[in-house]
C-alpha positions as CSV (number, residue, x, y, z in Angstrom):
1,K,-9.3,-1.2,5.4
2,T,-6.7,-3.6,4.0
3,L,-4.2,-5.9,5.5
4,S,-1.3,-7.8,3.8
5,V,-0.9,-11.4,4.8
6,K,1.7,-14.0,3.8
7,T,0.5,-17.2,2.0
8,Q,2.2,-20.0,0.2
9,G,1.6,-18.2,-3.1
10,G,3.3,-15.0,-2.0
11,T,1.9,-11.8,-0.5
12,M,-1.7,-11.1,-1.2
13,T,-4.1,-8.4,0.0
14,K,-7.0,-9.4,2.2
15,T,-9.8,-6.9,2.1
16,Y,-11.7,-7.0,5.4
17,C,-15.4,-6.4,5.3
18,T,-15.2,-3.6,8.0
19,S,-15.7,-0.8,5.6
20,L,-18.4,-2.6,3.8
21,I,-20.3,-3.3,7.0
22,A,-20.0,0.4,7.7
23,V,-21.6,1.1,4.3
24,C,-24.4,-1.4,5.2
25,L,-25.1,0.3,8.5
26,I,-25.0,3.8,6.9
27,G,-27.4,2.7,4.2
28,S,-29.8,1.0,6.6
29,C,-29.8,3.9,9.1
30,S,-30.5,6.4,6.3
31,G,-34.1,5.3,6.4
32,F,-34.4,6.4,10.0
33,Q,-33.4,10.0,9.1
34,R,-36.6,10.5,7.2
35,N,-38.3,12.7,9.7
36,G,-36.5,15.7,11.1
37,P,-37.0,17.3,14.6
38,V,-40.6,17.9,15.5
39,Q,-41.5,21.5,14.5
40,R,-43.7,23.0,17.2
41,A,-46.0,25.9,16.5
42,P,-45.1,29.3,17.9
43,G,-46.4,29.7,21.4
44,S,-47.0,26.0,21.9
45,L,-44.6,26.0,24.8
46,R,-46.1,28.5,27.2
47,Q,-44.9,29.7,30.5
48,P,-46.5,27.9,33.3
49,A,-49.2,29.7,35.2
50,A,-49.0,30.3,38.8
51,A,-49.2,27.1,40.7
52,V,-52.5,26.5,42.6
53,R,-52.2,24.2,45.5
54,P,-54.8,21.4,45.2
55,T,-57.3,21.2,48.1
56,R,-60.2,18.9,48.9
57,D,-62.6,21.4,47.3
58,N,-60.8,22.1,44.0
59,F,-59.1,18.7,43.4
60,P,-61.7,17.6,40.7
61,Q,-61.1,20.9,38.9
62,Q,-57.4,20.6,39.1
63,L,-57.6,17.0,37.8
64,G,-59.6,18.1,34.8
65,T,-57.2,20.9,34.1
66,L,-54.3,18.4,34.1
67,S,-56.1,16.1,31.7
68,T,-56.9,18.9,29.3
69,T,-53.3,20.1,29.4
70,W,-51.9,16.6,28.7
71,S,-54.3,16.2,25.7
72,Q,-53.2,19.5,24.3
73,F,-49.6,18.5,24.6
74,A,-50.2,15.2,23.0
75,T,-51.9,16.9,20.0
76,T,-49.3,19.5,19.4
77,S,-46.4,17.1,19.8
78,G,-47.8,14.4,17.5
79,M,-48.2,11.8,20.3
80,E,-52.0,11.6,20.1
81,G,-51.9,8.5,17.9
82,D,-49.4,6.8,20.1
83,I,-51.5,7.3,23.2
84,S,-54.8,6.2,21.8
85,S,-53.5,3.1,20.0
86,S,-51.3,0.2,21.0
87,P,-48.5,-1.2,18.8
88,P,-49.5,-3.8,16.2
89,E,-49.4,-7.4,17.5
90,V,-46.4,-9.5,16.6
91,D,-47.1,-12.3,14.2
92,F,-45.4,-15.1,16.3
93,D,-46.8,-17.7,13.9
94,A,-44.8,-16.2,11.1
95,L,-41.6,-16.0,13.3
96,I,-41.9,-19.6,14.2
97,K,-42.4,-20.7,10.6
98,Y,-39.4,-18.5,9.5
99,H,-37.1,-20.2,12.0
100,G,-38.6,-23.6,11.3
101,A,-38.0,-23.2,7.5
102,I,-34.3,-22.2,8.1
103,A,-33.9,-25.3,10.4
104,V,-35.5,-27.6,7.8
105,Q,-33.3,-26.2,5.0
106,M,-30.2,-26.5,7.1
107,G,-31.1,-30.1,8.0
108,L,-31.4,-30.9,4.3
109,F,-28.2,-29.2,3.5
110,A,-26.3,-31.0,6.3
111,G,-27.9,-34.4,5.3
112,S,-26.9,-33.9,1.7
113,F,-23.3,-33.0,2.6
114,K,-23.1,-36.0,4.9
115,A,-24.5,-38.3,2.2
116,L,-22.0,-37.0,-0.4
117,D,-19.1,-37.6,1.9
118,A,-20.4,-41.1,2.6
119,V,-20.7,-41.9,-1.1
120,V,-17.2,-40.6,-1.8
121,D,-15.8,-42.7,1.0
122,L,-17.7,-45.8,-0.2
123,V,-16.6,-45.5,-3.8
124,G,-13.0,-44.9,-2.8
125,L,-12.0,-42.9,-5.9
126,G,-10.7,-40.0,-3.9
127,P,-12.1,-36.5,-3.7
128,V,-14.8,-35.2,-6.1
129,P,-13.2,-33.4,-9.1
130,F,-12.9,-29.7,-8.8
131,P,-15.2,-28.8,-11.8
132,A,-17.9,-31.1,-10.4
133,V,-17.8,-29.3,-7.1
134,V,-18.0,-25.9,-8.8
135,L,-21.1,-27.0,-10.7
136,L,-22.7,-28.5,-7.5
137,F,-22.3,-25.2,-5.6
138,Y,-23.3,-23.1,-8.5
139,F,-26.6,-25.1,-8.5
140,F,-26.9,-24.6,-4.7
141,S,-26.3,-20.9,-5.1
142,L,-29.1,-20.4,-7.6
143,K,-31.6,-23.1,-6.6
144,S,-31.1,-23.4,-2.8
145,R,-34.8,-22.6,-2.3
146,V,-35.7,-26.2,-3.3
147,F,-34.7,-27.1,0.3
148,N,-36.9,-24.4,1.8
149,P,-40.5,-25.3,2.6
150,L,-41.7,-21.7,2.3
151,N,-42.8,-20.0,-0.9
152,N,-39.7,-17.9,-1.7
153,Q,-39.8,-17.4,-5.4
154,R,-37.5,-14.8,-6.8
155,P,-38.8,-11.5,-8.2
156,K,-40.3,-11.8,-11.7
157,M,-39.3,-9.2,-14.2
158,P,-42.1,-7.8,-16.4
159,T,-42.1,-9.0,-20.0
160,G,-42.6,-7.1,-23.2
161,G,-41.3,-3.8,-21.8
162,D,-44.9,-2.7,-21.0
163,E,-44.7,-0.1,-18.2
164,D,-48.4,-0.5,-17.5
165,A,-48.1,-4.3,-17.1
166,A,-49.8,-5.9,-14.1
167,P,-47.6,-5.9,-11.0
168,S,-45.6,-9.0,-10.3
169,Q,-43.9,-10.2,-7.1
170,G,-40.9,-8.0,-6.6
171,F,-41.5,-5.7,-9.6
172,N,-44.1,-3.0,-10.1
173,D,-45.8,-4.0,-6.8
174,R,-44.2,-1.3,-4.6
175,N,-42.6,2.2,-4.8
176,M,-38.9,1.8,-5.5
177,P,-36.1,4.3,-4.6
178,S,-34.7,6.5,-7.4
179,F,-31.3,4.8,-7.2
180,T,-32.7,1.3,-7.9
181,P,-30.6,-0.3,-10.6
182,P,-32.4,-1.5,-13.8
183,G,-34.1,-4.8,-13.5
184,V,-31.6,-6.6,-15.8
185,V,-28.8,-5.9,-13.3
186,F,-30.2,-8.3,-10.7
187,P,-30.0,-11.5,-12.7
188,I,-26.6,-10.5,-14.1
189,M,-25.3,-10.1,-10.5
190,W,-26.7,-13.4,-9.3
191,I,-26.1,-15.6,-12.3
192,L,-22.8,-14.2,-13.7
193,I,-21.1,-12.8,-10.6
194,I,-22.3,-13.9,-7.2
195,G,-23.1,-17.5,-8.3
196,P,-19.7,-18.2,-9.8
197,L,-17.9,-16.5,-6.8
198,R,-19.7,-18.8,-4.4
199,A,-19.2,-21.9,-6.6
200,Y,-15.4,-21.4,-7.1
201,S,-14.7,-20.4,-3.5
202,S,-16.6,-23.4,-2.2
203,A,-14.6,-25.7,-4.5
204,L,-11.4,-24.2,-3.1
205,V,-12.7,-25.0,0.5
206,Y,-13.6,-28.5,-0.5
207,E,-10.3,-29.0,-2.2
208,T,-8.6,-28.1,1.1
209,T,-10.9,-30.0,3.6
210,Q,-11.8,-33.0,1.3
211,H,-15.2,-33.0,3.0
212,F,-18.5,-31.4,2.1
213,F,-19.7,-31.6,5.8
214,N,-17.5,-28.9,7.3
215,P,-18.2,-25.7,9.2
216,A,-17.3,-23.4,6.3
217,L,-19.6,-24.9,3.7
218,L,-22.3,-25.2,6.3
219,A,-21.9,-21.5,7.0
220,L,-22.6,-20.8,3.3
221,A,-25.7,-23.1,3.5
222,F,-26.9,-21.1,6.5
223,H,-26.5,-17.9,4.5
224,L,-28.5,-19.3,1.6
225,S,-31.2,-20.5,4.0
226,V,-31.5,-17.0,5.6
227,G,-31.6,-15.4,2.1
228,D,-34.3,-17.8,0.9
229,T,-36.5,-16.9,4.0
230,W,-35.9,-13.2,3.3
231,N,-37.3,-13.7,-0.2
232,T,-40.5,-14.9,1.4
233,I,-40.7,-11.9,3.7
234,N,-39.8,-9.3,1.1
235,N,-41.2,-10.6,-2.3
236,I,-44.1,-12.8,-1.3
237,E,-45.4,-11.4,1.9
238,R,-44.3,-7.8,1.3
239,R,-43.5,-7.1,4.9
240,F,-41.3,-4.1,4.2
241,G,-40.4,-3.4,7.8
242,A,-39.5,-7.0,8.7
243,S,-37.6,-7.1,5.5
244,V,-35.2,-4.5,6.7
245,V,-34.2,-6.6,9.7
246,A,-34.1,-9.7,7.6
247,V,-31.7,-8.3,5.0
248,L,-29.3,-7.3,7.8
249,C,-29.4,-10.9,8.9
250,V,-28.6,-12.0,5.4
251,T,-25.7,-9.6,5.3
252,A,-24.4,-10.8,8.6
253,S,-24.6,-14.5,7.6
254,A,-22.7,-13.6,4.3
255,L,-20.0,-12.0,6.4
256,N,-19.8,-15.0,8.7
257,A,-19.5,-17.4,5.7
258,A,-16.7,-15.3,4.2
259,I,-14.8,-15.4,7.6
260,Q,-15.3,-19.2,7.8
261,Y,-14.0,-19.6,4.2
262,H,-11.0,-17.4,5.0
263,G,-10.1,-19.6,7.9
264,V,-9.8,-22.5,5.5
265,D,-8.4,-20.8,2.4
266,P,-7.7,-17.0,2.5
267,F,-8.2,-16.6,-1.2
268,A,-11.6,-18.4,-1.0
269,G,-12.6,-16.1,1.8
270,N,-11.6,-13.0,-0.2
271,L,-13.6,-14.2,-3.1
272,L,-16.7,-14.9,-1.0
273,G,-16.3,-11.5,0.7
274,L,-16.6,-9.6,-2.6
275,P,-20.5,-9.9,-2.7
276,M,-20.5,-7.9,0.5
277,I,-20.4,-4.8,-1.8
278,W,-23.7,-6.0,-3.4
279,F,-25.2,-6.7,0.0
280,S,-24.4,-3.1,1.1
281,V,-26.3,-1.8,-1.9
282,A,-29.2,-4.3,-1.2
283,T,-29.4,-3.1,2.4
284,S,-29.7,0.5,1.3
285,L,-32.4,-0.4,-1.3
286,I,-34.5,-2.4,1.1
287,T,-34.3,0.3,3.8
288,A,-35.3,3.0,1.3
289,T,-38.1,0.9,0.0
290,W,-39.5,0.4,3.5
291,Q,-39.2,4.2,3.9
292,I,-41.3,5.2,0.9
293,N,-43.9,2.5,1.2
294,P,-46.1,3.4,4.2
295,V,-48.7,0.7,5.1
296,V,-51.3,3.3,6.2
297,A,-51.9,6.6,4.4
298,S,-52.6,9.6,6.5
299,D,-54.3,12.9,5.5
300,A,-52.5,14.8,8.3
301,D,-49.1,13.3,7.4
302,D,-48.1,12.9,3.8
303,D,-45.5,10.4,4.8
304,G,-48.1,8.0,6.3
305,V,-47.3,5.3,8.8
306,L,-44.3,3.0,8.2
307,D,-44.5,-0.7,8.6
308,Q,-43.2,-2.2,11.9
309,L,-39.7,-3.7,11.9
310,Y,-41.3,-7.0,12.8
311,P,-43.9,-9.2,11.2
312,V,-47.3,-7.8,12.1
313,R,-50.2,-10.2,12.6
314,G,-52.8,-9.9,9.9
315,S,-50.6,-8.1,7.4
316,A,-49.8,-11.4,5.5
317,T,-50.2,-15.1,5.9
318,T,-47.1,-17.3,6.2
319,S,-47.6,-20.9,5.0
320,F,-45.4,-23.8,4.0
321,A,-45.6,-24.1,0.2
322,W,-44.9,-27.9,0.4
323,L,-48.0,-28.5,2.5
324,T,-50.1,-26.1,0.3
325,K,-49.0,-28.0,-2.9
326,A,-49.8,-31.3,-1.2
327,E,-53.3,-30.1,-0.3
328,E,-53.9,-28.9,-3.8
329,E,-52.9,-32.2,-5.3
330,N,-55.3,-34.1,-2.9
331,V,-58.3,-31.9,-3.8
C-alpha cells in the first residue's frame, strides 16, 4: 500500500510496511502448515455400543473399559506421546541472559550517544559533519555486537568451495530450505545495501535533531541489540524454534525504527523501511529452517519432533562471552 505525502521537497511516495508485514506473517506461518489434517484409519471411529449403567458390582469393570478405550483413542489419534510426556522445561536462565544482554547493549549505546552529544557541546564547533555521522552509523550497523556481552558471531562462510568442508556456525550445520539464497548474497546485503541505508538515514535524522541521544536513533540501537541477541540464539546456540520467535522480534523492532525515523524525516524513514523486504525473506527462511530441522528423529513419523518455540533447558548453554574470555585470560 502506498500513500502520497507532501514534503518541502515536493510530493514523494511513502511506502508503508503493511504489505511487507503481511509477507512476514505469511512466511512465518507457512511453517505451521507442515502437517495436514490427521488421517484416521477406516473404522477407527466406531458407533458406540449400548450404554451399560454402572453399578456397585460392575464399576471396576466399567472403569477398566473406559481406560482401555481412552488408550486406543490416544494411540489412533497420535496423542499418546503428548499424554505420556510433559512439555520440555523452559530455559529461564537463557531468557534472563537474553534480556540482560539487550539491556546492557542499550545502556552502552545510550551512554555513547550521550557522551558524543556532551563532547560536541563542549567543543562548540557545531554539529558533527554529515560524512562523519554516516561512517559512525555504518560502523554501528556492522559491528554493533561489540556492545553485546553474549557470543553472537555472524555466520562463517565455508572457504575453498569444498562442499564436504566441516560445518561452521550458520553454514553447513543444519538443513536449509531449497529457496535459500547463495551464501555470497548475505554479506552483499549487509555490507553494501542494509549497512549504507542505515548509515545514511541515521545521518539524516541527526542532521534534523542535532543530537545523537534521541528516540529515533535509540530505536535503531534497540533493533541492533535485538538482532545481535538473535544471532546468539540462531547461529551459536542453534535453538531453531526460539529463533523463529526472535526473528519476528527483530522484524518488529526494525519496523519500529523505521516509523521513528519517519517521524523525524520522512525520507529517512522510507530508506530505513526498505530492509523490511529482506526481513520478510529472513522470516520465511528461519521458519522453514525450523520446520526441516527436527530436534528428535522418530521412526514412526518421518518428520520427527520440532523444536519448541521457546528456549528449552538443556538444549544449549547461554553464557556471557565477556566473562568467558576474562576467565580464560586468568587461567
